TINU-720158 format. One line per 2 residues: number of its first residue (from 0); their letters; for each residue x, y, z of C-alpha. Coordinates in Angstrom, 3 decimals. Layout:
% TINU-720158
NUM = a = X:Y:Z  ...
***
This chain:
% TINU-720158
0 = xx = -38.716:-31.265:84.296  -41.373:-29.095:82.686
2 = xx = -43.767:-31.952:81.870  -43.473:-33.192:85.438
4 = xx = -44.515:-29.771:86.772  -47.362:-29.538:84.312
6 = xx = -48.675:-32.984:85.322  -48.971:-31.816:88.937
8 = xx = -51.004:-28.725:88.046  -54.777:-28.480:88.773
10 = xx = -55.548:-28.068:85.059  -54.026:-31.482:84.240
12 = xx = -55.846:-33.283:86.999  -59.216:-31.662:86.383
14 = xx = -59.488:-31.369:82.625  -56.926:-33.685:81.109
16 = xx = -57.397:-36.407:83.733  -56.341:-39.662:82.012
18 = xx = -55.595:-37.686:78.834  -52.273:-36.561:80.308
20 = xx = -50.407:-39.317:78.424  -52.291:-38.185:75.286
22 = xx = -50.940:-34.657:75.802  -47.385:-35.959:76.309
24 = xx = -47.569:-37.820:73.040  -48.809:-34.640:71.315
26 = xx = -45.833:-32.667:72.640  -43.491:-35.431:71.527
28 = xx = -45.048:-35.459:68.054  -44.642:-31.685:67.775
30 = xx = -40.958:-31.986:68.767  -40.294:-34.702:66.280
32 = xx = -42.119:-32.776:63.508  -40.126:-29.667:64.342
34 = xx = -36.849:-31.561:64.183  -37.920:-33.050:60.819
36 = xx = -38.864:-29.637:59.504  -35.547:-28.144:60.617
38 = xx = -33.548:-31.053:59.223  -35.188:-30.784:55.825
40 = xx = -34.726:-27.013:55.925  -31.006:-27.402:56.531
42 = xx = -30.843:-29.974:53.713  -32.254:-27.427:51.258
44 = xx = -30.932:-24.302:53.035  -29.857:-22.489:49.864
46 = xx = -33.352:-22.817:48.278  -35.429:-21.404:51.184
48 = xx = -36.739:-17.894:51.580  -35.112:-17.019:54.895
50 = xx = -36.942:-13.814:55.693  -38.138:-13.693:59.283
52 = xx = -41.820:-13.534:58.269  -41.548:-16.590:56.058
54 = xx = -39.690:-18.617:58.691  -42.293:-17.726:61.330
56 = xx = -45.065:-18.557:58.848  -43.456:-21.970:58.184
58 = xx = -43.372:-22.718:61.870  -46.938:-21.535:62.625
60 = xx = -48.548:-23.236:59.623  -46.390:-26.288:60.238
62 = xx = -47.686:-26.438:63.853  -51.248:-26.206:62.499
64 = xx = -50.785:-29.157:60.096  -48.980:-31.179:62.794
66 = xx = -51.841:-30.625:65.210  -54.504:-31.497:62.613
68 = xx = -52.811:-34.742:61.672  -52.342:-35.690:65.303
70 = xx = -56.062:-35.180:65.949  -56.992:-37.277:62.892
72 = xx = -54.658:-40.083:63.861  -55.825:-39.985:67.479
74 = xx = -59.547:-40.490:66.899  -59.533:-44.188:67.962
76 = xx = -57.403:-43.279:70.951  -59.863:-40.569:72.043
78 = xx = -62.669:-43.142:72.198  -60.507:-45.583:74.174
80 = xx = -59.579:-42.866:76.722  -63.210:-41.792:76.890
82 = xx = -65.075:-45.058:77.127  -62.832:-47.547:78.963
84 = xx = -64.200:-47.907:82.519  -62.059:-47.077:85.522
86 = xx = -61.878:-50.701:86.728  -60.320:-51.760:83.416
88 = xx = -58.186:-48.641:83.081  -56.291:-49.472:86.295
90 = xx = -55.712:-53.125:85.470  -52.013:-53.933:85.087
92 = xx = -52.543:-55.714:81.740  -54.327:-52.599:80.341
94 = xx = -51.621:-50.235:81.555  -49.043:-52.524:79.986
96 = xx = -50.920:-52.393:76.696  -50.982:-48.587:76.781
98 = xx = -47.213:-48.523:77.502  -46.534:-50.942:74.624
100 = xx = -48.724:-48.880:72.294  -46.731:-45.760:73.346
102 = xx = -43.379:-47.427:72.549  -44.637:-48.736:69.179
104 = xx = -46.008:-45.256:68.340  -42.678:-43.639:69.119
106 = xx = -40.945:-46.194:66.855  -43.406:-45.439:64.033
108 = xx = -42.837:-41.708:64.457  -39.101:-42.192:64.167
110 = xx = -39.571:-44.432:61.148  -41.705:-41.707:59.493
112 = xx = -38.904:-39.216:60.088  -36.430:-41.488:58.282
114 = xx = -38.944:-42.094:55.484  -39.464:-38.377:55.044
116 = xx = -35.745:-37.768:54.632  -35.433:-40.591:52.100
118 = xx = -38.451:-39.245:50.155  -37.024:-35.695:50.291
120 = xx = -33.720:-36.971:48.978  -35.498:-38.399:45.952
122 = xx = -38.158:-35.748:45.220  -37.464:-32.639:47.416
124 = xx = -41.094:-32.645:48.580  -43.071:-34.026:51.514
126 = xx = -45.257:-37.107:50.977  -47.673:-36.699:48.068
128 = xx = -49.263:-38.676:45.223  -45.978:-40.459:44.600
130 = xx = -45.861:-41.906:48.121  -49.380:-43.180:47.679
132 = xx = -48.353:-44.880:44.440  -45.327:-46.322:46.188
134 = xx = -47.607:-47.886:48.840  -49.549:-49.585:46.073
136 = xx = -46.475:-50.957:44.288  -44.723:-52.263:47.388
138 = xx = -42.454:-54.866:45.734  -40.699:-52.425:43.372
140 = xx = -40.420:-49.748:46.034  -39.167:-52.054:48.819
142 = xx = -36.617:-53.590:46.434  -35.540:-50.126:45.367
144 = xx = -35.130:-48.949:48.943  -33.243:-52.091:49.938
146 = xx = -30.852:-51.616:47.026  -30.403:-47.877:47.713
148 = xx = -30.089:-47.646:51.529  -28.817:-49.770:54.459
150 = xx = -32.398:-50.583:55.541  -31.650:-53.107:58.289
152 = xx = -29.063:-50.778:59.874  -31.543:-47.853:59.804
154 = xx = -34.347:-49.923:61.325  -31.990:-51.231:63.933
156 = xx = -30.766:-47.732:64.902  -34.362:-46.583:65.397
158 = xx = -34.821:-49.115:68.225  -32.351:-47.599:70.727
160 = xx = -33.616:-44.101:69.904  -37.160:-45.255:70.581
162 = xx = -36.136:-46.880:73.909  -34.261:-43.763:75.018
164 = xx = -37.309:-41.573:74.345  -39.691:-43.998:76.030
166 = xx = -37.448:-44.405:79.081  -37.081:-40.649:79.508
168 = xx = -40.909:-40.340:79.637  -41.486:-43.448:81.713
170 = xx = -42.109:-41.675:85.013  -44.729:-39.180:83.782
172 = xx = -46.459:-41.865:81.638  -46.809:-44.080:84.734
174 = xx = -48.122:-41.159:86.702  -50.754:-40.323:84.030
176 = xx = -51.962:-43.933:83.987  -52.640:-43.827:87.734
178 = xx = -54.949:-40.829:87.429  -58.620:-41.432:88.470
180 = xx = -61.365:-39.712:86.440  -65.071:-39.921:86.192
182 = xx = -67.150:-40.238:83.053  -68.236:-36.571:83.177
184 = xx = -64.647:-35.324:83.139  -63.691:-37.652:80.322
186 = xx = -66.771:-36.680:78.310  -65.946:-32.952:78.449
188 = xx = -62.376:-33.577:77.312  -63.295:-36.085:74.659
190 = xx = -66.061:-33.983:73.102  -63.754:-30.958:73.032
192 = xx = -61.099:-32.984:71.125  -63.656:-34.434:68.765
194 = xx = -65.184:-31.050:68.036  -61.675:-29.697:67.406
196 = xx = -61.138:-32.563:64.959  -64.356:-31.778:63.119
198 = xx = -63.399:-28.060:62.921  -60.005:-29.047:61.534
200 = xx = -61.676:-31.175:58.850  -63.958:-28.272:57.876
202 = xx = -61.484:-25.415:57.864  -57.997:-26.838:57.258
204 = xx = -56.935:-28.226:53.865  -53.916:-27.990:51.648
206 = xx = -54.579:-24.411:50.785  -53.040:-23.047:53.979
208 = xx = -49.473:-23.634:52.855  -50.128:-22.096:49.456
210 = xx = -49.536:-18.670:51.005  -45.849:-19.266:50.196
212 = xx = -44.508:-18.325:46.789  -41.383:-20.354:47.429
214 = xx = -42.172:-24.039:46.916  -39.527:-25.166:49.431
216 = xx = -41.041:-23.001:52.157  -44.428:-24.474:51.201
218 = xx = -43.141:-28.009:51.525  -41.435:-27.339:54.887
220 = xx = -44.700:-25.937:56.260  -46.534:-29.099:55.276
222 = xx = -46.786:-32.259:57.449  -45.625:-35.379:55.617
224 = xx = -48.226:-37.813:57.048  -51.018:-35.291:56.538
226 = xx = -49.947:-34.843:52.919  -49.903:-38.566:52.441
228 = xx = -53.533:-39.074:53.442  -54.590:-35.855:51.644
230 = xx = -53.289:-37.418:48.465  -55.899:-40.180:48.776
232 = xx = -58.655:-37.554:48.833  -57.338:-35.525:45.906
234 = xx = -56.152:-38.102:43.352  -58.447:-36.512:40.787
236 = xx = -59.706:-32.947:40.666  -62.786:-31.819:38.783
238 = xx = -61.580:-29.104:36.442  -64.748:-27.056:36.356
240 = xx = -65.044:-27.019:40.126  -61.463:-26.257:40.998
242 = xx = -60.067:-24.245:38.073  -60.897:-21.086:36.286
244 = xx = -62.849:-21.655:33.100  -64.201:-19.673:30.184
246 = xx = -67.302:-20.017:28.046  -67.159:-23.218:25.935
248 = xx = -67.541:-21.220:22.738  -64.557:-19.065:23.619
250 = xx = -62.444:-22.080:24.561  -63.429:-23.769:21.314
252 = xx = -62.486:-20.799:19.211  -59.098:-20.435:20.903
254 = xx = -58.196:-24.077:20.593  -59.314:-24.372:16.977
256 = xx = -57.294:-21.297:16.061  -54.289:-22.907:17.745
258 = xx = -54.695:-26.268:15.951  -55.741:-25.017:12.521
260 = xx = -53.313:-25.205:9.595  -53.198:-25.814:5.816
262 = xx = -53.512:-29.589:6.269  -56.399:-29.653:8.719
264 = xx = -60.141:-29.967:8.242  -62.293:-29.972:11.355
266 = xx = -64.811:-32.844:11.346  -67.367:-31.342:13.715
268 = xx = -67.236:-27.534:13.330  -70.607:-27.106:15.112
270 = xx = -69.664:-29.129:18.220  -67.920:-26.922:20.798
272 = xx = -64.690:-28.381:22.250  -64.630:-31.313:19.801
274 = xx = -61.229:-30.957:18.139  -61.693:-33.997:15.829
276 = xx = -60.196:-33.205:12.453  -58.838:-34.842:9.314
278 = xx = -55.140:-34.442:8.640  -54.116:-34.514:4.956
280 = xx = -50.323:-34.653:4.801  -48.843:-33.983:1.337
282 = xx = -46.837:-36.671:-0.400  -46.938:-40.445:-0.546
284 = xx = -47.237:-42.323:2.730  -44.001:-43.891:3.957
286 = xx = -44.474:-47.213:5.724  -41.284:-46.775:7.706
288 = xx = -40.680:-48.567:11.009  -40.606:-46.348:14.113
290 = xx = -38.793:-47.054:17.331  -39.700:-44.461:19.973
292 = xx = -37.500:-44.592:23.062  -38.497:-42.938:26.305
294 = xx = -35.417:-42.861:28.539  -36.157:-42.780:32.249
296 = xx = -35.544:-39.433:33.946  -33.180:-38.052:31.268
298 = xx = -33.026:-34.321:32.001  -31.510:-32.200:29.237
300 = xx = -28.954:-30.932:31.772  -27.069:-34.296:31.587
302 = xx = -26.265:-33.999:27.937  -23.049:-32.405:26.789
304 = xx = -24.855:-30.702:23.935  -26.759:-28.712:26.589
306 = xx = -23.628:-27.706:28.441  -22.830:-30.644:30.763
308 = xx = -19.075:-30.971:31.197  -18.934:-34.470:32.682
310 = xx = -19.008:-36.304:29.299  -21.867:-38.504:30.426
312 = xx = -23.628:-38.795:27.027  -20.966:-38.908:24.276
314 = xx = -23.155:-41.008:22.014  -26.287:-38.901:22.316
316 = xx = -24.192:-35.772:21.874  -22.867:-37.182:18.603
318 = xx = -26.272:-38.502:17.548  -27.839:-35.025:18.040
320 = xx = -25.571:-33.758:15.263  -26.826:-36.461:12.905
322 = xx = -30.537:-36.035:13.762  -33.376:-33.592:13.799
324 = xx = -32.464:-32.096:17.204  -34.831:-29.966:19.281
326 = xx = -33.163:-27.606:21.745  -36.303:-26.361:23.521
328 = xx = -38.357:-29.440:24.236  -40.269:-29.998:27.465
330 = xx = -41.865:-32.771:29.403  -45.480:-32.137:30.316
332 = xx = -45.184:-33.524:33.897  -43.065:-34.981:36.626
334 = xx = -43.858:-38.745:36.469  -43.350:-41.501:33.932
336 = xx = -47.096:-41.921:33.511  -47.498:-38.287:32.532
338 = xx = -44.896:-38.573:29.828  -46.410:-41.823:28.506
340 = xx = -49.884:-40.248:28.542  -48.739:-37.158:26.589
342 = xx = -46.760:-39.145:24.020  -49.452:-41.754:23.472
344 = xx = -52.610:-39.661:23.586  -51.229:-36.204:22.710
346 = xx = -53.393:-34.632:25.351  -52.685:-31.938:27.959
348 = xx = -52.157:-33.182:31.561  -55.426:-32.893:33.452
350 = xx = -55.270:-32.277:37.222  -54.854:-35.281:39.564
352 = xx = -53.642:-38.621:38.485  -52.623:-39.278:34.882
354 = xx = -55.023:-41.142:32.610  -52.680:-44.113:32.704
356 = xx = -53.541:-44.639:36.365  -57.276:-43.921:36.261
358 = xx = -58.267:-47.548:36.617  -61.565:-48.200:34.849
360 = xx = -61.252:-45.211:32.556  -57.712:-45.620:31.225
362 = xx = -58.588:-47.007:27.814  -60.319:-46.573:24.449
364 = xx = -58.750:-43.237:23.528  -57.596:-41.807:20.212
366 = xx = -53.994:-42.904:20.564  -50.773:-43.090:18.559
368 = xx = -50.856:-46.903:18.882  -54.384:-47.142:17.492
370 = xx = -53.506:-44.953:14.507  -50.450:-47.096:13.690
372 = xx = -52.387:-50.319:14.143  -55.048:-49.072:11.724
374 = xx = -52.280:-48.418:9.256  -51.302:-52.138:9.485
376 = xx = -48.381:-51.861:11.900  -47.269:-54.260:14.569
378 = xx = -47.592:-52.004:17.595  -45.817:-52.793:20.856
380 = xx = -45.109:-51.101:24.164  -41.850:-52.654:25.394
382 = xx = -41.094:-51.977:29.072  -38.096:-52.930:31.107
384 = xx = -40.123:-53.442:34.346  -43.312:-55.201:35.216
386 = xx = -46.284:-53.894:33.267  -48.673:-53.915:36.213
388 = xx = -46.646:-51.112:37.750  -48.499:-47.837:37.354
390 = xx = -51.210:-49.704:35.435  -49.158:-49.630:32.273
392 = xx = -50.235:-52.969:30.840  -53.919:-52.123:31.133
394 = xx = -53.481:-48.622:29.686  -51.441:-49.643:26.645
396 = xx = -53.458:-52.800:25.940  -56.685:-50.796:25.896
398 = xx = -55.161:-48.141:23.602  -53.897:-50.179:20.692
400 = xx = -50.670:-51.776:21.870  -49.451:-55.253:22.593
402 = xx = -47.331:-55.128:25.766  -44.034:-56.792:26.280
404 = xx = -42.535:-56.415:29.740  -39.960:-57.954:32.062
406 = xx = -42.098:-61.062:32.601  -41.996:-61.836:28.861
408 = xx = -38.200:-61.971:28.683  -36.875:-65.442:29.547
410 = xx = -34.790:-65.548:32.723  -31.782:-66.956:30.839
412 = xx = -31.799:-63.886:28.583  -31.732:-61.400:31.490
414 = xx = -28.123:-60.581:32.304  -28.920:-57.940:34.890
416 = xx = -31.996:-56.619:36.740  -32.751:-54.490:39.772
418 = xx = -35.820:-53.284:41.650  -37.308:-51.511:38.610
420 = xx = -36.615:-54.066:35.862  -34.065:-55.425:33.424
422 = xx = -31.077:-53.424:32.297  -31.391:-51.246:29.217
424 = xx = -29.102:-53.661:27.314  -31.480:-56.550:28.009
426 = xx = -34.457:-54.403:27.022  -32.858:-53.365:23.732
428 = xx = -31.930:-56.972:22.961  -35.605:-57.895:23.334
430 = xx = -36.431:-54.994:21.014  -33.994:-56.270:18.377
432 = xx = -35.588:-59.708:18.612  -39.105:-58.252:18.176
434 = xx = -38.009:-56.081:15.230  -36.385:-59.122:13.496
436 = xx = -39.616:-61.081:13.994  -41.778:-58.307:12.551
438 = xx = -39.412:-57.792:9.595  -39.378:-61.509:8.841
440 = xx = -43.197:-61.416:8.769  -43.075:-58.453:6.356
442 = xx = -44.798:-56.307:8.930  -43.933:-52.616:9.541
444 = xx = -43.542:-51.969:13.246  -44.025:-49.208:15.780
446 = xx = -42.354:-49.851:19.102  -42.561:-47.593:22.128
448 = xx = -39.732:-48.495:24.501  -39.663:-47.398:28.162
450 = xx = -36.311:-47.875:29.893  -35.673:-48.225:33.631
452 = xx = -31.878:-48.156:34.246  -31.692:-44.416:34.918
454 = xx = -33.547:-44.691:38.213  -32.514:-45.106:41.809
456 = xx = -30.771:-47.345:42.988  -28.719:-46.444:39.844
458 = xx = -27.407:-49.980:39.391  -26.423:-51.590:36.067
460 = xx = -24.025:-54.272:34.777  -20.475:-53.885:35.931
462 = xx = -17.508:-53.048:33.701  -19.579:-51.326:31.075
464 = xx = -18.580:-47.748:31.883  -16.006:-46.059:34.025
466 = xx = -18.379:-45.263:36.894  -19.126:-48.063:39.367
468 = xx = -22.690:-49.420:39.454  -24.786:-47.884:42.242
470 = xx = -22.570:-44.779:42.480  -25.278:-42.320:41.651
472 = xx = -27.288:-40.659:38.888  -24.258:-39.742:36.685
474 = xx = -23.407:-43.395:36.358  -26.922:-44.392:35.324
476 = xx = -27.010:-41.607:32.716  -23.721:-42.689:31.299
478 = xx = -24.833:-46.341:31.261  -28.098:-45.330:29.490
480 = xx = -25.961:-43.623:26.837  -23.738:-46.677:26.504
482 = xx = -26.702:-49.042:26.149  -28.317:-46.806:23.531
484 = xx = -25.147:-46.674:21.506  -24.880:-50.471:21.601
486 = xx = -28.519:-50.717:20.483  -28.285:-48.282:17.576
488 = xx = -24.950:-49.790:16.340  -26.519:-53.260:16.518
490 = xx = -29.605:-52.025:14.648  -27.310:-50.707:11.899
492 = xx = -26.387:-54.313:11.125  -30.050:-55.246:10.499
494 = xx = -31.823:-55.153:7.127  -34.669:-53.134:8.681
496 = xx = -32.416:-50.271:9.909  -32.409:-48.189:6.723
498 = xx = -36.219:-47.938:6.841  -36.469:-47.238:10.543
500 = xx = -37.020:-43.936:12.300  -35.518:-43.645:15.824
502 = xx = -37.235:-41.151:18.113  -35.319:-40.514:21.329
504 = xx = -36.670:-38.531:24.256  -37.290:-38.762:28.034
506 = xx = -40.383:-39.480:30.079  -39.602:-36.610:32.486
508 = xx = -36.708:-34.880:34.189  -34.621:-36.341:37.003
510 = xx = -36.106:-33.841:39.472  -38.948:-31.336:39.422
512 = xx = -38.537:-29.453:42.696  -37.765:-25.793:42.673
514 = xx = -38.617:-22.505:44.339  -41.430:-21.931:41.865
516 = xx = -44.593:-23.866:41.323  -43.524:-24.928:37.830
518 = xx = -39.754:-24.376:37.416  -39.281:-24.420:33.645
520 = xx = -35.738:-25.696:33.632  -36.880:-28.813:35.531
522 = xx = -39.041:-29.824:32.568  -36.403:-29.472:29.862
524 = xx = -35.694:-32.786:28.130  -33.862:-33.938:24.942
526 = xx = -35.756:-34.839:21.774  -34.147:-36.068:18.563
528 = xx = -35.268:-37.970:15.498  -32.675:-40.095:13.716
530 = xx = -33.184:-41.770:10.337  -30.076:-41.056:8.171
532 = xx = -31.631:-42.571:5.041  -34.740:-40.423:5.222
534 = xx = -34.260:-37.344:7.425  -31.632:-34.620:7.192
536 = xx = -29.945:-33.478:10.344  -31.028:-30.074:11.562
538 = xx = -31.298:-28.047:14.785  -34.760:-26.744:15.671
540 = xx = -34.824:-24.102:18.394  -38.546:-23.419:18.632
542 = xx = -40.391:-24.498:21.867  -42.528:-27.644:21.972
544 = xx = -43.563:-30.404:24.391  -44.373:-34.104:24.496
546 = xx = -47.938:-33.716:23.146  -46.323:-32.771:19.802
548 = xx = -44.476:-36.068:19.352  -47.376:-38.168:17.930
550 = xx = -48.501:-35.789:15.147  -44.860:-35.037:14.262
552 = xx = -44.040:-38.729:13.775  -47.196:-39.251:11.700
554 = xx = -46.339:-36.147:9.666  -42.850:-37.427:8.936
556 = xx = -44.428:-40.519:7.429  -46.879:-38.418:5.344
558 = xx = -49.788:-40.247:6.926  -53.315:-39.068:6.274
560 = xx = -55.360:-39.761:9.367  -58.149:-38.531:11.620
562 = xx = -56.970:-36.927:14.850  -58.192:-35.887:18.276
564 = xx = -54.626:-34.966:19.241  -53.889:-31.639:20.899
566 = xx = -50.327:-31.584:19.576  -49.205:-30.459:16.173
568 = xx = -46.742:-31.529:13.543  -43.920:-29.249:14.540
570 = xx = -42.091:-29.708:11.232  -44.838:-28.174:9.070
572 = xx = -43.720:-24.828:7.658  -46.885:-23.014:8.744
574 = xx = -46.787:-24.146:12.355  -46.376:-21.024:14.491
576 = xx = -47.684:-22.318:17.737  -44.403:-22.883:19.583
578 = xx = -45.595:-23.433:23.103  -45.077:-26.015:25.878
580 = xx = -47.568:-27.416:28.352  -46.046:-28.161:31.750
582 = xx = -47.704:-29.269:34.977  -47.600:-31.119:38.241
584 = xx = -50.505:-32.758:40.049  -52.332:-29.515:40.799
586 = xx = -50.733:-26.683:38.818  -51.338:-26.478:35.084
588 = xx = -49.061:-24.284:33.038  -48.488:-22.959:29.536
590 = xx = -45.053:-21.709:28.536  -45.492:-19.264:25.623
592 = xx = -43.080:-16.598:24.492  -41.322:-15.667:27.766
594 = xx = -44.355:-16.117:30.018  -45.627:-19.068:32.038
596 = xx = -49.344:-18.922:32.881  -50.263:-21.147:35.816
598 = xx = -53.766:-22.350:36.643  -54.247:-23.286:40.311
600 = xx = -57.060:-24.838:42.354  -59.617:-22.432:43.792
602 = xx = -59.724:-20.868:40.302  -56.511:-18.903:40.799
604 = xx = -54.288:-17.771:37.972  -50.712:-16.466:38.110
606 = xx = -48.292:-15.320:35.421  -44.545:-15.481:35.609
608 = xx = -41.836:-14.076:33.427  -39.067:-16.524:32.466
610 = xx = -35.489:-15.287:32.660  -32.644:-17.625:31.683
612 = xx = -34.869:-20.685:32.089  -35.810:-19.771:35.606
614 = xx = -39.027:-18.204:36.747  -38.967:-14.913:38.557
616 = xx = -41.551:-13.930:41.141  -44.938:-12.958:39.719
618 = xx = -44.608:-9.558:38.088  -47.548:-9.397:35.759
620 = xx = -51.103:-8.359:36.449  -53.569:-11.063:35.450
622 = xx = -55.994:-8.504:34.019  -53.410:-7.377:31.486
624 = xx = -52.735:-10.826:30.043  -56.136:-12.043:28.919
626 = xx = -54.915:-13.727:25.688  -52.328:-15.838:27.542
628 = xx = -54.850:-16.821:30.185  -57.553:-17.717:27.704
630 = xx = -55.171:-19.901:25.710  -54.012:-21.714:28.798
632 = xx = -57.560:-22.284:30.010  -58.688:-23.369:26.538
634 = xx = -56.141:-26.212:26.438  -56.850:-27.585:29.877
636 = xx = -60.566:-26.996:29.986  -61.079:-28.642:26.558
638 = xx = -58.903:-31.614:27.563  -60.884:-32.138:30.765
640 = xx = -64.183:-31.771:28.896  -63.157:-34.278:26.216
642 = xx = -62.066:-36.879:28.776  -65.157:-36.402:30.903
644 = xx = -67.447:-36.923:27.894  -65.263:-39.468:26.044
646 = xx = -65.171:-37.196:23.019  -61.761:-38.620:22.004
648 = xx = -62.966:-42.254:22.263  -61.371:-44.481:19.604
650 = xx = -64.268:-46.912:19.180  -67.044:-44.303:19.251
652 = xx = -65.336:-42.068:16.739  -64.600:-45.030:14.467
654 = xx = -68.304:-45.819:14.396  -69.243:-42.168:13.744
656 = xx = -66.753:-41.884:10.882  -68.069:-45.062:9.237
658 = x = -71.740:-43.977:9.396
***
């Protein structure tokens, strides 16, 4: 056996001394990481760049990240190996403790492998911000995993695998524990490892795997546990430090030109990057009710009207023909909180966590809820899950909404629930009840509904559709369509229906992974506005995104209001902007004409040309596309500046406007 031969070499006895078992664990960790990397690569084989150079780069950079994480995780172990005296080291109880620790570590490594495959199955990426969030919201996540996978069976199968690995290494581990070493030998080895760890901290970060243009290659080169802990360090990124910026005056001019129209008067023309303005919509204000529905993970690709042949959304397909229907509408991000942020605040996604999750600075913004409340509306955020998840209750409460969540629905009224909340039918029943109450109190209402049924484990009430509960995403999409049909048909029987506008969209797509940094087709979502008594059906093919929802709704109602929104009323005849903002946690993009401009950390910029809703490899020289770059920077730089300086604060601007 190779390890046995190595353990008998002079190098091992002189320099590694009692660190021999440490070295064996490192080799084992590399093997497990390699197996994981290969398994995930086979899983997504068709998406990977298989050129020899790229494969070798994946393996080399992967080895680097594996080594760095192992060093970080081993810091406590290094001190134990260094400082424990010989007389204790050779005690049987201490050796037994080391052996037990070794077995437990092997089990944990195997568990991480399984976790990585489960996470990849859901998101097609290694551990990232999402996994950190999942650690925080353990109940929902654990329930979801229990309902989606045979957890006990998996945990049980890891045990014999662990024992087999441990037994195969038993002899060399025992031999390494019998090695005698003096403090000088241990100090040399320990200081070398600690210096190596410090060097890794200084020179290795997440930029190393950014050499890959193909996102799947990039993810394979990463190390899951390393990514997990890196997410803690990078949950927010300072825009000015990490991203390319332009002079504030230039950014201000670009953004004002983009937002200016016949109905707009800027309130602070002499304050750079303050987009506060008065919106004067023509016509008499219409105090119509508004029910805005964000359907969980509803990618456009699931709708028949966008070409799906599975007949999963017959009701929405029909409703699109009776509504204002937008064929090129895009989510701004990849998580629910990003969609809620964009819809509620009409602000571009800033790097790092969404505003919803920035505890301590998640409230008091110029929001859609605050505008409606000032107009005398009952304003509710109605969520199928528990509002503490993703900090939703705090965010919406501080931004003009009263929150109704799963805990407010009496148990006897809940006919079905899973890890993420009550079924869409139960949620819509609660909405009907709240609408009846508001109507009986002669109160116009604005409800923002967030559903949960279209989410793994894809379970819903039985015998509602022809796909069994828990059978996969298609079933959840079809059930979401069924529940929406039941809700709208029920609403038609209510006296408030004729004066209610239904706005139907998604929070984000079902998946965001792709070969490119920002794969456009993975952000495409449905958007339709249905109010047969007030709005004519029409198809709108221009390109927009979620930040345009708030001003469009307010424009439909002919509301005059002050605004710090970045979106525009997309129904106004002089609106020529027609762009979409799309992003993930680090990459900030603008989709305009057929180009996507992407801002990256380390002040990098790339441009891609879109062809058939997919992004080709970069073909455009940055220096030749200054207008696109400046417009992209202007949106994100201004948004970051406004948030940092609370320029779009609701309370502060209310005071200024009253003075």
